[in-house]
VMD Tcl script that builds the backbone (N, CA, C; Angstrom):
set m [mol new atoms 483]
animate dup $m
set s [atomselect $m all]
$s set {name element resname resid chain x y z} {
  {N N UNK 1 A 90.317 76.378 56.891}
  {CA C UNK 1 A 90.971 76.773 57.603}
  {C C UNK 1 A 90.660 77.165 59.247}
  {N N UNK 2 A 91.739 76.293 59.959}
  {CA C UNK 2 A 91.378 75.963 61.495}
  {C C UNK 2 A 91.614 77.207 62.241}
  {N N UNK 3 A 91.156 77.381 62.959}
  {CA C UNK 3 A 91.005 79.025 63.751}
  {C C UNK 3 A 91.570 78.691 65.374}
  {N N UNK 4 A 92.168 78.624 65.423}
  {CA C UNK 4 A 92.117 77.706 67.856}
  {C C UNK 4 A 91.953 79.521 68.414}
  {N N UNK 5 A 91.087 78.730 69.096}
  {CA C UNK 5 A 90.695 79.290 70.917}
  {C C UNK 5 A 91.689 79.534 71.877}
  {N N UNK 6 A 92.611 81.031 72.838}
  {CA C UNK 6 A 92.930 81.034 73.157}
  {C C UNK 6 A 91.783 81.510 74.440}
  {N N UNK 7 A 91.718 80.458 75.770}
  {CA C UNK 7 A 91.733 80.571 76.835}
  {C C UNK 7 A 91.687 82.343 77.185}
  {N N UNK 8 A 89.709 82.258 77.056}
  {CA C UNK 8 A 90.043 84.467 78.256}
  {C C UNK 8 A 89.544 84.583 76.494}
  {N N UNK 9 A 89.283 86.081 76.826}
  {CA C UNK 9 A 89.466 86.607 75.484}
  {C C UNK 9 A 90.107 87.996 75.598}
  {N N UNK 10 A 90.675 88.342 74.708}
  {CA C UNK 10 A 91.728 89.709 74.556}
  {C C UNK 10 A 90.726 90.566 74.867}
  {N N UNK 11 A 91.787 91.588 75.544}
  {CA C UNK 11 A 91.814 92.580 75.831}
  {C C UNK 11 A 90.765 94.189 74.814}
  {N N UNK 12 A 90.781 93.520 73.978}
  {CA C UNK 12 A 90.469 94.552 72.429}
  {C C UNK 12 A 89.343 94.084 71.763}
  {N N UNK 13 A 88.969 92.568 72.404}
  {CA C UNK 13 A 87.929 92.011 72.122}
  {C C UNK 13 A 86.465 92.759 72.964}
  {N N UNK 14 A 87.065 92.644 74.324}
  {CA C UNK 14 A 85.345 93.041 75.546}
  {C C UNK 14 A 85.737 94.706 75.433}
  {N N UNK 15 A 87.025 95.301 75.320}
  {CA C UNK 15 A 86.790 96.618 74.446}
  {C C UNK 15 A 85.738 96.899 73.683}
  {N N UNK 16 A 85.998 96.282 72.239}
  {CA C UNK 16 A 84.521 96.098 71.242}
  {C C UNK 16 A 83.638 96.348 71.693}
  {N N UNK 17 A 83.515 94.728 72.334}
  {CA C UNK 17 A 82.085 94.361 73.202}
  {C C UNK 17 A 81.215 95.974 74.266}
  {N N UNK 18 A 82.149 96.039 74.805}
  {CA C UNK 18 A 81.808 96.853 75.803}
  {C C UNK 18 A 81.579 98.432 75.052}
  {N N UNK 19 A 82.058 98.846 73.676}
  {CA C UNK 19 A 81.798 100.165 73.135}
  {C C UNK 19 A 80.107 99.995 72.478}
  {N N UNK 20 A 80.038 98.301 71.923}
  {CA C UNK 20 A 79.637 98.213 70.966}
  {C C UNK 20 A 77.696 97.915 72.272}
  {N N UNK 21 A 78.149 98.101 73.097}
  {CA C UNK 21 A 76.738 97.135 73.765}
  {C C UNK 21 A 76.868 98.517 75.223}
  {N N UNK 22 A 77.172 99.469 75.101}
  {CA C UNK 22 A 77.480 100.755 75.829}
  {C C UNK 22 A 76.062 101.609 75.764}
  {N N UNK 23 A 75.978 102.108 74.489}
  {CA C UNK 23 A 74.346 102.643 73.960}
  {C C UNK 23 A 73.698 102.322 74.464}
  {N N UNK 24 A 73.678 100.619 74.166}
  {CA C UNK 24 A 71.843 99.535 74.768}
  {C C UNK 24 A 71.705 99.740 76.348}
  {N N UNK 25 A 72.740 99.903 76.886}
  {CA C UNK 25 A 72.979 99.332 78.862}
  {C C UNK 25 A 72.443 100.989 78.587}
  {N N UNK 26 A 73.408 102.259 78.354}
  {CA C UNK 26 A 72.555 103.696 78.344}
  {C C UNK 26 A 71.315 103.680 78.620}
  {N N UNK 27 A 70.835 103.592 77.053}
  {CA C UNK 27 A 69.696 103.867 76.790}
  {C C UNK 27 A 68.375 103.162 77.951}
  {N N UNK 28 A 68.613 101.847 78.207}
  {CA C UNK 28 A 68.101 100.866 79.545}
  {C C UNK 28 A 67.896 101.548 80.948}
  {N N UNK 29 A 69.515 102.283 81.437}
  {CA C UNK 29 A 69.714 102.829 82.020}
  {C C UNK 29 A 68.632 104.155 82.586}
  {N N UNK 30 A 69.020 104.697 81.272}
  {CA C UNK 30 A 67.705 106.636 81.111}
  {C C UNK 30 A 66.317 106.008 81.215}
  {N N UNK 31 A 65.865 105.001 80.797}
  {CA C UNK 31 A 64.018 104.304 80.792}
  {C C UNK 31 A 63.623 103.742 82.348}
  {N N UNK 32 A 64.926 103.637 83.288}
  {CA C UNK 32 A 64.971 102.630 84.064}
  {C C UNK 32 A 64.961 104.132 85.706}
  {N N UNK 33 A 65.956 104.527 84.990}
  {CA C UNK 33 A 65.728 105.754 86.161}
  {C C UNK 33 A 64.905 106.667 85.866}
  {N N UNK 34 A 64.643 107.474 84.366}
  {CA C UNK 34 A 63.442 108.494 84.505}
  {C C UNK 34 A 62.166 107.601 84.758}
  {N N UNK 35 A 61.792 106.276 84.710}
  {CA C UNK 35 A 60.184 105.913 84.986}
  {C C UNK 35 A 60.402 105.632 86.715}
  {N N UNK 36 A 61.784 106.278 87.212}
  {CA C UNK 36 A 61.809 106.141 89.342}
  {C C UNK 36 A 61.942 107.360 89.346}
  {N N UNK 37 A 62.266 108.359 88.965}
  {CA C UNK 37 A 63.094 109.984 89.760}
  {C C UNK 37 A 61.901 111.229 88.506}
  {N N UNK 38 A 61.479 110.259 87.348}
  {CA C UNK 38 A 61.172 111.351 86.088}
  {C C UNK 38 A 62.334 111.886 85.263}
  {N N UNK 39 A 61.160 112.847 84.583}
  {CA C UNK 39 A 61.990 112.982 82.632}
  {C C UNK 39 A 62.832 114.766 83.715}
  {N N UNK 40 A 62.338 114.773 84.212}
  {CA C UNK 40 A 63.667 116.081 84.329}
  {C C UNK 40 A 64.832 115.981 85.555}
  {N N UNK 41 A 64.325 115.476 86.968}
  {CA C UNK 41 A 65.659 115.029 87.462}
  {C C UNK 41 A 66.445 113.994 86.665}
  {N N UNK 42 A 66.523 113.193 86.232}
  {CA C UNK 42 A 67.091 112.349 84.832}
  {C C UNK 42 A 67.888 113.392 84.156}
  {N N UNK 43 A 67.433 113.779 83.826}
  {CA C UNK 43 A 68.185 114.755 82.872}
  {C C UNK 43 A 69.405 115.961 83.528}
  {N N UNK 44 A 68.823 116.185 84.925}
  {CA C UNK 44 A 69.501 117.266 85.578}
  {C C UNK 44 A 70.345 116.370 86.317}
  {N N UNK 45 A 70.012 114.814 86.402}
  {CA C UNK 45 A 71.721 114.340 87.060}
  {C C UNK 45 A 72.567 114.310 85.917}
  {N N UNK 46 A 71.658 113.867 84.743}
  {CA C UNK 46 A 73.155 113.691 83.702}
  {C C UNK 46 A 74.222 115.258 83.240}
  {N N UNK 47 A 73.435 116.597 83.625}
  {CA C UNK 47 A 73.740 117.636 83.243}
  {C C UNK 47 A 74.863 117.602 85.197}
  {N N UNK 48 A 74.134 117.916 86.308}
  {CA C UNK 48 A 75.265 117.047 86.990}
  {C C UNK 48 A 76.406 116.778 87.194}
  {N N UNK 49 A 76.376 115.619 86.495}
  {CA C UNK 49 A 77.384 114.134 85.954}
  {C C UNK 49 A 78.494 115.305 85.722}
  {N N UNK 50 A 78.262 115.471 83.942}
  {CA C UNK 50 A 78.706 116.111 82.658}
  {C C UNK 50 A 79.919 117.994 83.837}
  {N N UNK 51 A 79.035 118.496 84.456}
  {CA C UNK 51 A 79.616 119.593 85.202}
  {C C UNK 51 A 80.957 118.424 86.224}
  {N N UNK 52 A 80.131 117.534 86.989}
  {CA C UNK 52 A 81.310 116.544 87.885}
  {C C UNK 52 A 82.829 116.072 87.118}
  {N N UNK 53 A 82.315 115.969 85.631}
  {CA C UNK 53 A 83.518 115.530 84.831}
  {C C UNK 53 A 84.141 116.174 84.322}
  {N N UNK 54 A 83.888 117.438 84.170}
  {CA C UNK 54 A 84.787 118.299 83.958}
  {C C UNK 54 A 85.511 118.758 85.360}
  {N N UNK 55 A 85.159 119.035 86.215}
  {CA C UNK 55 A 85.509 119.295 87.779}
  {C C UNK 55 A 87.163 118.450 88.352}
  {N N UNK 56 A 86.542 117.304 87.558}
  {CA C UNK 56 A 87.739 116.453 87.670}
  {C C UNK 56 A 88.494 116.053 87.054}
  {N N UNK 57 A 88.202 116.504 85.190}
  {CA C UNK 57 A 89.227 116.693 84.181}
  {C C UNK 57 A 90.544 117.366 85.213}
  {N N UNK 58 A 89.908 118.593 85.484}
  {CA C UNK 58 A 90.838 120.171 85.743}
  {C C UNK 58 A 91.332 119.637 86.873}
  {N N UNK 59 A 90.472 119.632 87.760}
  {CA C UNK 59 A 91.037 118.964 89.305}
  {C C UNK 59 A 92.319 118.253 89.489}
  {N N UNK 60 A 91.566 117.667 89.109}
  {CA C UNK 60 A 92.360 115.674 89.453}
  {C C UNK 60 A 93.453 115.841 88.631}
  {N N UNK 61 A 93.323 115.860 87.334}
  {CA C UNK 61 A 94.424 115.506 86.688}
  {C C UNK 61 A 95.399 116.427 86.215}
  {N N UNK 62 A 94.966 117.034 87.022}
  {CA C UNK 62 A 96.793 118.422 87.028}
  {C C UNK 62 A 96.810 118.195 88.847}
  {N N UNK 63 A 96.522 117.193 89.108}
  {CA C UNK 63 A 97.616 116.915 90.520}
  {C C UNK 63 A 97.807 115.768 90.127}
  {N N UNK 64 A 97.238 114.862 88.987}
  {CA C UNK 64 A 98.226 114.087 89.238}
  {C C UNK 64 A 99.510 113.945 87.692}
  {N N UNK 65 A 98.827 115.010 86.902}
  {CA C UNK 65 A 100.312 115.218 86.435}
  {C C UNK 65 A 101.156 115.796 86.765}
  {N N UNK 66 A 100.958 116.701 87.503}
  {CA C UNK 66 A 102.064 118.319 89.272}
  {C C UNK 66 A 102.855 116.371 89.253}
  {N N UNK 67 A 102.194 115.249 90.183}
  {CA C UNK 67 A 103.195 113.858 90.971}
  {C C UNK 67 A 103.235 112.937 89.542}
  {N N UNK 68 A 103.074 113.306 88.563}
  {CA C UNK 68 A 103.966 112.534 87.831}
  {C C UNK 68 A 105.727 113.123 87.138}
  {N N UNK 69 A 105.457 114.182 86.622}
  {CA C UNK 69 A 106.690 115.425 86.815}
  {C C UNK 69 A 107.152 114.681 87.900}
  {N N UNK 70 A 106.732 115.246 89.245}
  {CA C UNK 70 A 107.705 114.293 90.839}
  {C C UNK 70 A 107.966 113.257 90.393}
  {N N UNK 71 A 107.649 112.565 89.732}
  {CA C UNK 71 A 107.931 110.871 89.730}
  {C C UNK 71 A 108.977 110.929 89.174}
  {N N UNK 72 A 108.967 111.424 87.401}
  {CA C UNK 72 A 109.973 111.579 86.218}
  {C C UNK 72 A 111.481 111.768 87.090}
  {N N UNK 73 A 110.541 113.359 88.140}
  {CA C UNK 73 A 112.545 114.240 88.449}
  {C C UNK 73 A 113.039 113.382 90.114}
  {N N UNK 74 A 112.647 111.919 90.575}
  {CA C UNK 74 A 113.360 111.933 91.032}
  {C C UNK 74 A 113.659 110.529 90.151}
  {N N UNK 75 A 113.593 109.859 89.379}
  {CA C UNK 75 A 114.532 108.979 88.471}
  {C C UNK 75 A 113.387 107.441 88.830}
  {N N UNK 76 A 112.061 107.352 89.739}
  {CA C UNK 76 A 111.579 106.227 89.617}
  {C C UNK 76 A 110.951 106.365 87.662}
  {N N UNK 77 A 110.208 104.816 87.868}
  {CA C UNK 77 A 109.990 104.917 86.787}
  {C C UNK 77 A 108.134 105.256 87.111}
  {N N UNK 78 A 107.953 106.036 86.033}
  {CA C UNK 78 A 106.397 106.543 86.326}
  {C C UNK 78 A 105.343 105.386 85.850}
  {N N UNK 79 A 105.079 104.284 85.870}
  {CA C UNK 79 A 103.887 103.372 85.139}
  {C C UNK 79 A 103.051 103.603 85.900}
  {N N UNK 80 A 102.945 103.361 87.678}
  {CA C UNK 80 A 101.852 103.426 88.349}
  {C C UNK 80 A 101.547 105.049 88.095}
  {N N UNK 81 A 101.691 106.123 88.175}
  {CA C UNK 81 A 101.343 107.007 87.856}
  {C C UNK 81 A 100.671 107.274 86.263}
  {N N UNK 82 A 101.783 106.875 85.585}
  {CA C UNK 82 A 100.471 107.393 84.216}
  {C C UNK 82 A 99.421 106.500 84.550}
  {N N UNK 83 A 99.596 105.623 85.393}
  {CA C UNK 83 A 98.130 104.464 84.882}
  {C C UNK 83 A 97.088 105.354 86.111}
  {N N UNK 84 A 97.363 106.070 87.252}
  {CA C UNK 84 A 96.244 106.857 87.601}
  {C C UNK 84 A 96.388 108.138 87.125}
  {N N UNK 85 A 96.955 108.253 85.956}
  {CA C UNK 85 A 96.436 109.506 85.141}
  {C C UNK 85 A 95.563 109.039 84.524}
  {N N UNK 86 A 95.825 108.250 83.876}
  {CA C UNK 86 A 95.221 107.818 82.170}
  {C C UNK 86 A 93.659 107.446 83.157}
  {N N UNK 87 A 93.507 106.147 84.204}
  {CA C UNK 87 A 91.592 106.644 85.118}
  {C C UNK 87 A 91.723 107.159 85.041}
  {N N UNK 88 A 92.686 107.994 86.385}
  {CA C UNK 88 A 91.500 109.866 86.112}
  {C C UNK 88 A 91.153 110.021 84.872}
  {N N UNK 89 A 91.208 110.278 83.941}
  {CA C UNK 89 A 91.411 111.571 82.795}
  {C C UNK 89 A 89.637 110.608 82.117}
  {N N UNK 90 A 90.263 108.681 82.326}
  {CA C UNK 90 A 88.979 108.264 81.832}
  {C C UNK 90 A 87.734 108.087 82.650}
  {N N UNK 91 A 88.041 108.741 83.972}
  {CA C UNK 91 A 86.333 108.929 84.929}
  {C C UNK 91 A 86.433 110.171 84.464}
  {N N UNK 92 A 87.189 110.710 84.394}
  {CA C UNK 92 A 85.952 112.259 83.703}
  {C C UNK 92 A 84.977 112.552 82.241}
  {N N UNK 93 A 86.556 111.247 81.470}
  {CA C UNK 93 A 85.793 111.735 80.228}
  {C C UNK 93 A 84.281 110.759 80.506}
  {N N UNK 94 A 84.169 110.078 81.234}
  {CA C UNK 94 A 83.160 108.806 81.429}
  {C C UNK 94 A 82.099 109.853 81.651}
  {N N UNK 95 A 82.323 110.431 82.612}
  {CA C UNK 95 A 81.513 111.535 84.028}
  {C C UNK 95 A 81.199 112.294 82.864}
  {N N UNK 96 A 81.388 113.436 81.543}
  {CA C UNK 96 A 81.552 114.077 80.760}
  {C C UNK 96 A 80.734 112.821 80.333}
  {N N UNK 97 A 80.575 112.241 79.187}
  {CA C UNK 97 A 78.725 111.297 79.163}
  {C C UNK 97 A 78.256 111.154 79.022}
  {N N UNK 98 A 76.658 111.579 78.511}
  {CA C UNK 98 A 75.880 111.697 78.777}
  {C C UNK 98 A 75.109 109.606 79.238}
  {N N UNK 99 A 74.852 110.114 80.127}
  {CA C UNK 99 A 74.538 108.928 80.818}
  {C C UNK 99 A 74.496 107.992 82.056}
  {N N UNK 100 A 73.899 107.414 82.398}
  {CA C UNK 100 A 73.756 106.826 83.769}
  {C C UNK 100 A 74.893 105.703 84.737}
  {N N UNK 101 A 75.217 104.738 83.072}
  {CA C UNK 101 A 76.608 103.589 82.943}
  {C C UNK 101 A 77.609 104.008 83.075}
  {N N UNK 102 A 77.926 104.592 82.382}
  {CA C UNK 102 A 79.132 105.024 82.485}
  {C C UNK 102 A 79.289 106.577 83.155}
  {N N UNK 103 A 78.640 107.138 83.689}
  {CA C UNK 103 A 78.679 108.020 84.860}
  {C C UNK 103 A 79.478 107.259 86.701}
  {N N UNK 104 A 79.006 105.742 86.490}
  {CA C UNK 104 A 78.922 104.864 87.534}
  {C C UNK 104 A 80.819 104.004 87.487}
  {N N UNK 105 A 80.916 104.226 85.814}
  {CA C UNK 105 A 82.015 103.686 85.579}
  {C C UNK 105 A 83.229 104.532 86.155}
  {N N UNK 106 A 82.721 105.916 85.796}
  {CA C UNK 106 A 84.023 106.605 86.105}
  {C C UNK 106 A 83.845 107.334 87.306}
  {N N UNK 107 A 82.657 106.714 88.120}
  {CA C UNK 107 A 82.914 107.398 89.758}
  {C C UNK 107 A 84.145 106.113 90.622}
  {N N UNK 108 A 83.462 105.251 89.934}
  {CA C UNK 108 A 84.531 103.737 90.777}
  {C C UNK 108 A 85.600 103.653 90.165}
  {N N UNK 109 A 86.033 104.356 88.950}
  {CA C UNK 109 A 87.822 104.723 88.579}
  {C C UNK 109 A 87.961 105.710 89.268}
  {N N UNK 110 A 88.077 106.382 90.044}
  {CA C UNK 110 A 87.717 107.712 91.160}
  {C C UNK 110 A 88.115 107.364 92.456}
  {N N UNK 111 A 87.523 106.144 92.675}
  {CA C UNK 111 A 88.103 105.107 94.108}
  {C C UNK 111 A 89.802 104.009 93.774}
  {N N UNK 112 A 90.567 105.031 94.722}
  {CA C UNK 112 A 91.968 104.537 94.307}
  {C C UNK 112 A 91.876 102.895 94.345}
  {N N UNK 113 A 90.999 102.530 95.788}
  {CA C UNK 113 A 91.430 100.914 95.541}
  {C C UNK 113 A 90.770 100.067 94.190}
  {N N UNK 114 A 90.014 100.797 93.750}
  {CA C UNK 114 A 89.242 99.988 92.142}
  {C C UNK 114 A 90.308 100.234 91.702}
  {N N UNK 115 A 91.118 101.610 91.338}
  {CA C UNK 115 A 92.160 101.809 90.150}
  {C C UNK 115 A 93.465 100.951 90.447}
  {N N UNK 116 A 93.775 100.218 92.225}
  {CA C UNK 116 A 94.626 100.001 92.253}
  {C C UNK 116 A 94.331 98.554 91.849}
  {N N UNK 117 A 92.778 97.978 91.786}
  {CA C UNK 117 A 92.829 97.037 91.446}
  {C C UNK 117 A 92.515 96.841 90.364}
  {N N UNK 118 A 92.319 97.329 89.375}
  {CA C UNK 118 A 92.887 97.944 87.709}
  {C C UNK 118 A 94.267 97.567 86.737}
  {N N UNK 119 A 95.022 98.233 88.031}
  {CA C UNK 119 A 95.597 98.401 87.441}
  {C C UNK 119 A 96.740 97.074 88.069}
  {N N UNK 120 A 96.618 96.148 88.902}
  {CA C UNK 120 A 96.861 95.209 88.586}
  {C C UNK 120 A 96.545 93.812 87.838}
  {N N UNK 121 A 95.308 94.175 87.799}
  {CA C UNK 121 A 94.799 93.111 86.103}
  {C C UNK 121 A 95.359 93.816 85.305}
  {N N UNK 122 A 95.535 94.909 84.629}
  {CA C UNK 122 A 96.033 95.307 83.251}
  {C C UNK 122 A 97.675 94.718 83.373}
  {N N UNK 123 A 98.107 95.461 84.525}
  {CA C UNK 123 A 99.767 94.595 84.557}
  {C C UNK 123 A 100.319 93.394 84.077}
  {N N UNK 124 A 99.118 92.258 85.251}
  {CA C UNK 124 A 99.041 90.689 84.634}
  {C C UNK 124 A 99.251 90.320 82.554}
  {N N UNK 125 A 97.983 91.157 82.269}
  {CA C UNK 125 A 97.320 91.299 80.615}
  {C C UNK 125 A 98.631 91.589 80.090}
  {N N UNK 126 A 99.557 93.028 80.385}
  {CA C UNK 126 A 100.069 93.669 79.405}
  {C C UNK 126 A 102.041 93.213 79.784}
  {N N UNK 127 A 102.501 93.028 78.436}
  {CA C UNK 127 A 104.260 93.099 78.619}
  {C C UNK 127 A 104.244 94.348 77.886}
  {N N UNK 128 A 105.609 94.533 78.729}
  {CA C UNK 128 A 106.269 95.632 78.430}
  {C C UNK 128 A 108.027 95.320 78.113}
  {N N UNK 129 A 108.088 96.079 76.643}
  {CA C UNK 129 A 108.724 95.648 75.771}
  {C C UNK 129 A 109.953 96.816 76.011}
  {N N UNK 130 A 111.045 97.050 76.547}
  {CA C UNK 130 A 111.997 98.501 76.592}
  {C C UNK 130 A 113.280 97.701 75.567}
  {N N UNK 131 A 113.144 99.226 74.930}
  {CA C UNK 131 A 114.394 98.925 73.674}
  {C C UNK 131 A 115.226 100.487 74.515}
  {N N UNK 132 A 116.726 100.276 73.701}
  {CA C UNK 132 A 117.204 101.528 73.440}
  {C C UNK 132 A 118.368 101.539 72.688}
  {N N UNK 133 A 118.971 102.839 72.830}
  {CA C UNK 133 A 119.694 102.755 71.303}
  {C C UNK 133 A 120.472 103.640 72.096}
  {N N UNK 134 A 121.386 104.011 71.364}
  {CA C UNK 134 A 123.232 104.612 71.721}
  {C C UNK 134 A 124.549 103.169 71.388}
  {N N UNK 135 A 125.594 103.825 72.159}
  {CA C UNK 135 A 126.587 103.028 72.160}
  {C C UNK 135 A 126.390 102.054 73.005}
  {N N UNK 136 A 127.096 100.359 72.532}
  {CA C UNK 136 A 126.908 99.903 72.560}
  {C C UNK 136 A 127.732 99.438 74.546}
  {N N UNK 137 A 127.002 98.818 74.767}
  {CA C UNK 137 A 127.406 98.200 76.480}
  {C C UNK 137 A 129.016 98.027 76.509}
  {N N UNK 138 A 129.802 98.835 77.754}
  {CA C UNK 138 A 130.965 97.833 77.311}
  {C C UNK 138 A 132.738 99.401 77.117}
  {N N UNK 139 A 133.277 99.643 77.892}
  {CA C UNK 139 A 134.142 100.488 78.491}
  {C C UNK 139 A 134.615 100.503 76.332}
  {N N UNK 140 A 134.760 101.617 76.124}
  {CA C UNK 140 A 135.249 102.060 75.089}
  {C C UNK 140 A 134.219 102.430 74.285}
  {N N UNK 141 A 134.262 102.504 73.251}
  {CA C UNK 141 A 133.411 102.633 71.429}
  {C C UNK 141 A 133.809 101.736 71.321}
  {N N UNK 142 A 133.246 100.132 70.445}
  {CA C UNK 142 A 133.161 99.236 69.505}
  {C C UNK 142 A 132.773 98.942 68.534}
  {N N UNK 143 A 133.205 98.719 67.478}
  {CA C UNK 143 A 133.383 99.034 66.217}
  {C C UNK 143 A 133.305 97.893 65.056}
  {N N UNK 144 A 131.900 96.948 64.649}
  {CA C UNK 144 A 132.395 96.123 64.338}
  {C C UNK 144 A 132.584 96.142 62.712}
  {N N UNK 145 A 133.468 95.199 62.441}
  {CA C UNK 145 A 134.425 95.171 61.354}
  {C C UNK 145 A 133.958 94.463 60.317}
  {N N UNK 146 A 134.114 94.577 58.895}
  {CA C UNK 146 A 132.875 93.748 57.753}
  {C C UNK 146 A 134.039 93.601 56.756}
  {N N UNK 147 A 134.718 92.582 56.698}
  {CA C UNK 147 A 135.266 91.946 56.355}
  {C C UNK 147 A 134.502 91.731 54.815}
  {N N UNK 148 A 135.223 93.032 53.687}
  {CA C UNK 148 A 134.588 92.993 52.147}
  {C C UNK 148 A 135.353 92.477 51.324}
  {N N UNK 149 A 137.079 92.579 51.110}
  {CA C UNK 149 A 137.772 92.267 50.143}
  {C C UNK 149 A 138.247 93.616 50.572}
  {N N UNK 150 A 137.571 94.645 50.421}
  {CA C UNK 150 A 138.939 96.105 50.064}
  {C C UNK 150 A 139.843 96.586 50.939}
  {N N UNK 151 A 140.551 97.414 50.487}
  {CA C UNK 151 A 142.241 97.376 51.525}
  {C C UNK 151 A 141.342 99.054 51.279}
  {N N UNK 152 A 141.660 100.039 52.472}
  {CA C UNK 152 A 141.425 100.751 52.408}
  {C C UNK 152 A 142.762 101.296 52.835}
  {N N UNK 153 A 143.547 102.383 51.432}
  {CA C UNK 153 A 145.361 102.308 52.211}
  {C C UNK 153 A 144.836 104.397 51.398}
  {N N UNK 154 A 146.026 104.912 52.373}
  {CA C UNK 154 A 145.974 106.001 51.342}
  {C C UNK 154 A 147.343 106.263 51.226}
  {N N UNK 155 A 147.103 107.420 50.067}
  {CA C UNK 155 A 148.194 107.271 48.805}
  {C C UNK 155 A 149.758 107.368 49.291}
  {N N UNK 156 A 149.806 107.641 50.480}
  {CA C UNK 156 A 151.314 107.558 50.214}
  {C C UNK 156 A 151.723 105.827 50.905}
  {N N UNK 157 A 150.642 105.142 51.331}
  {CA C UNK 157 A 151.232 103.513 51.935}
  {C C UNK 157 A 151.241 102.996 50.133}
  {N N UNK 158 A 149.945 103.850 49.287}
  {CA C UNK 158 A 150.279 102.982 47.361}
  {C C UNK 158 A 151.414 103.453 46.812}
  {N N UNK 159 A 152.096 102.394 46.143}
  {CA C UNK 159 A 152.925 102.166 45.141}
  {C C UNK 159 A 152.417 101.135 44.116}
  {N N UNK 160 A 152.624 101.753 42.912}
  {CA C UNK 160 A 152.314 101.101 41.499}
  {C C UNK 160 A 153.087 100.124 41.612}
  {N N UNK 161 A 153.015 98.665 40.570}
  {CA C UNK 161 A 153.526 97.256 40.351}
  {C C UNK 161 A 154.916 97.798 39.357}
}
mol reanalyze $m
mol bondsrecalc $m
mol representation Tube
mol addrep $m
């Protein structure tokens, strides 16, 4: 069986590697920071970042949801607002997780230019397909006629031979 390799890595594979390596990176960060500032300041930093994450999710997340509602209400496509809300929510979640590397990524996601760059990158890699249902476009209703050899008659239209 031959396998073809595409140029670059699929996004799913990158996410898998990220979550596989994340605990190792977090442990290494704990060791380095713990050696530099001590155990208790290291643990205090983790607790403070978790509180910051909860605050971010509560305040910034709600304001982005209100912005999303206003965007939808004005009739615009809310793709950018949805992406911003998801990235801020992810930032808050990463700040809630114990670890300095996840905190760094969470803080970066709170910076609007970083979110814009990430949005542009993801937009270039994602294909959006829209579908619709309902009546066919055009004037009036159209119905496709299927000719299967059956003739439908009312009782007054039928007469025996």
